[in-house]
C-alpha positions as CSV (number, residue, x, y, z in Angstrom):
1,M,44.5,67.6,98.8
2,A,42.1,70.3,99.0
3,S,42.7,73.7,97.5
4,S,42.1,77.2,99.0
5,F,41.5,80.6,97.0
6,I,44.1,83.2,98.5
7,N,42.9,86.4,97.3
8,I,42.8,90.4,97.6
9,K,39.4,91.7,97.1
10,N,38.3,88.6,95.1
11,I,41.0,88.9,92.7
12,G,43.8,85.5,94.0
13,Y,44.5,81.9,92.8
14,W,43.7,78.6,93.8
15,A,46.6,76.8,95.7
16,K,46.8,73.1,97.5
17,D,46.3,73.8,101.4
18,G,49.9,72.4,101.4
19,F,51.2,75.1,99.7
20,V,49.2,77.5,101.3
21,E,50.6,76.5,105.1
22,A,54.1,76.1,103.8
23,M,53.6,80.2,102.9
24,Q,52.4,80.7,106.0
25,L,54.9,78.9,107.9
26,C,57.8,80.6,105.9
27,L,56.5,84.3,106.8
28,I,55.8,83.5,110.3
29,N,59.6,82.5,110.2
30,E,61.0,85.3,108.3
31,I,59.3,87.8,110.4
32,E,60.7,86.5,113.6
33,I,64.3,86.2,112.0
34,Q,64.0,89.8,111.0
35,N,62.6,90.9,114.4
36,L,59.5,92.9,112.3
37,D,57.2,91.0,115.1
38,S,58.1,94.4,116.9
39,I,55.8,96.4,114.9
40,E,52.2,95.8,116.4
41,W,50.4,94.8,112.8
42,I,52.8,92.3,111.8
43,N,52.8,90.8,114.7
44,E,48.9,90.7,115.0
45,Y,49.8,89.0,111.3
46,K,52.3,86.6,112.3
47,N,49.9,85.6,115.0
48,E,46.9,85.3,112.5
49,L,49.2,83.2,110.3
50,A,49.7,80.8,112.9
51,L,46.0,80.2,113.7
52,E,45.6,79.9,110.3
53,S,48.2,77.2,109.4
54,L,46.0,74.8,111.1
55,P,43.9,73.5,108.5
56,M,40.7,73.5,110.4
57,I,38.5,73.8,107.4
58,Y,40.4,71.8,104.3
59,G,39.8,74.3,101.2
60,G,39.3,77.3,103.4
61,M,42.8,78.3,104.6
62,S,43.5,82.2,104.3
63,M,46.5,84.2,104.0
64,S,44.7,87.2,105.6
65,L,45.4,89.4,103.2
66,D,42.4,91.8,103.0
67,E,42.7,91.8,106.9
68,F,46.3,92.9,107.1
69,I,47.9,93.7,103.7
70,N,45.6,97.2,103.3
71,T,48.4,99.5,102.6
72,D,51.0,100.2,100.4
73,E,53.5,100.4,102.9
74,R,52.4,96.6,104.7
75,K,52.4,95.5,101.0
76,A,56.2,96.6,100.4
77,I,57.0,94.9,103.9
78,V,55.5,91.6,103.0
79,I,56.8,91.6,99.5
80,E,60.3,92.1,100.9
81,L,59.7,88.9,102.9
82,I,58.6,87.1,100.0
83,D,61.6,88.1,97.9
84,V,64.3,86.6,101.2
85,I,61.9,83.8,101.4
86,T,62.4,83.0,97.2
87,K,66.1,83.3,97.3
88,K,66.2,81.2,100.4
89,I,64.5,78.3,98.6
90,E,66.9,78.7,95.5
91,T,69.9,78.9,97.4
92,T,69.6,77.0,100.5
93,D,69.4,73.2,100.3
94,D,67.8,72.5,103.7
95,Y,65.7,75.8,104.0
96,L,62.8,74.5,102.6
97,T,62.2,70.7,103.6
98,G,59.8,68.5,105.8
99,P,61.7,68.6,108.7
100,S,62.2,72.6,108.5
101,L,58.7,73.0,107.9
102,H,58.1,71.1,110.9
103,E,60.0,72.8,113.2
104,I,58.4,75.6,111.7
105,R,54.8,74.7,112.3
106,K,56.0,73.3,116.0
107,R,56.9,77.1,116.5
108,A,53.6,78.5,115.1
109,M,51.9,76.1,117.6
110,E,54.1,78.1,120.3
111,I,52.8,81.2,119.2
112,L,49.1,80.0,119.5
113,L,50.1,78.6,122.9
114,E,51.8,82.0,124.4
115,T,49.2,84.5,122.8
116,N,46.3,81.8,124.4
117,M,45.0,81.5,120.5
118,L,44.9,77.9,121.3
119,E,44.8,75.6,124.1
120,F,46.7,72.4,124.6
121,K,45.4,69.9,127.1
122,D,48.5,68.9,127.5
123,Q,52.4,68.2,126.1
124,E,50.7,65.3,124.0
125,D,47.9,66.9,122.3
126,F,50.3,70.0,121.8
127,E,52.8,67.2,119.6
128,R,50.0,65.7,118.3
129,T,49.0,69.2,116.9
130,V,52.3,69.9,115.7
131,N,52.7,66.5,113.9
132,D,49.4,66.3,112.2
133,S,50.4,68.3,109.4
134,G,52.7,65.7,108.3
135,W,55.9,67.7,107.4
136,D,58.2,65.6,109.7
137,I,57.7,62.7,107.3
138,S,57.5,64.7,104.1
139,L,60.6,63.3,102.3
140,G,59.9,64.7,98.4
141,I,59.7,68.6,98.9
142,K,63.2,69.0,97.7
143,D,61.9,67.7,94.2
144,V,58.9,70.3,94.2
145,K,60.5,73.4,95.2
146,D,59.8,75.1,91.8
147,R,56.2,74.6,92.9
148,Y,56.6,76.3,96.3
149,K,58.7,79.0,95.1
150,H,56.0,79.6,92.5
151,S,53.2,79.8,95.1
152,F,55.4,82.4,96.3
153,K,55.8,84.0,93.0
154,L,51.8,83.8,92.7
155,L,51.4,85.7,96.1
156,K,53.9,88.5,94.9
157,M,51.9,88.9,91.9
158,L,49.1,89.2,93.7
159,L,49.7,91.3,96.0
160,N,51.3,93.8,93.1
161,G,47.9,93.9,91.5
162,E,49.3,91.9,88.4
163,M,46.8,89.5,88.7
164,N,42.9,89.6,87.6
165,S,41.8,86.3,88.0
166,T,38.7,85.2,90.6
167,A,37.5,82.2,91.7
168,S,35.8,80.8,88.4
169,S,38.8,81.2,86.5
170,P,40.6,78.4,84.8
171,E,43.6,78.0,86.9
172,T,46.2,78.8,84.1
173,Y,48.9,80.5,86.9
174,W,50.3,77.1,87.9
175,N,51.5,76.5,83.8
176,Y,55.0,77.9,83.9
């Protein structure tokens, strides 16, 4: 599986695209649960995350941090979302599963359809795009939830300025 460099101003970490997509989907879901999408910038961010969750360029996925998380207030909101998501990963057995991520991906594709960011030829094309991720048949996520949780920990560290790794740094941040 390809990896993408998640960064702010060229400081960041490499993450498998599956982790990146899961982070995007969980953030989309939590933004909607908390009704934060009434805030203009966070609604735009949610829509961008939905678009980015389509792995159009393997190894080129983005969390769009430089574009959207550019003030302390925005950073604080996203960190709060990360904390809520991390807590759910720890405490809710059915929160982070293949079927749950499949449903959130379906919602992400609906967002793209609603915002005219992506067009589908028909319902079959829509379903194919939703199913392309393979989340619906991913049964082993519960066995590696700690790695998904760690990907959010790394994202929080990055947002808090607690990272100094670049794209060429050794990937020691996955050793936990």
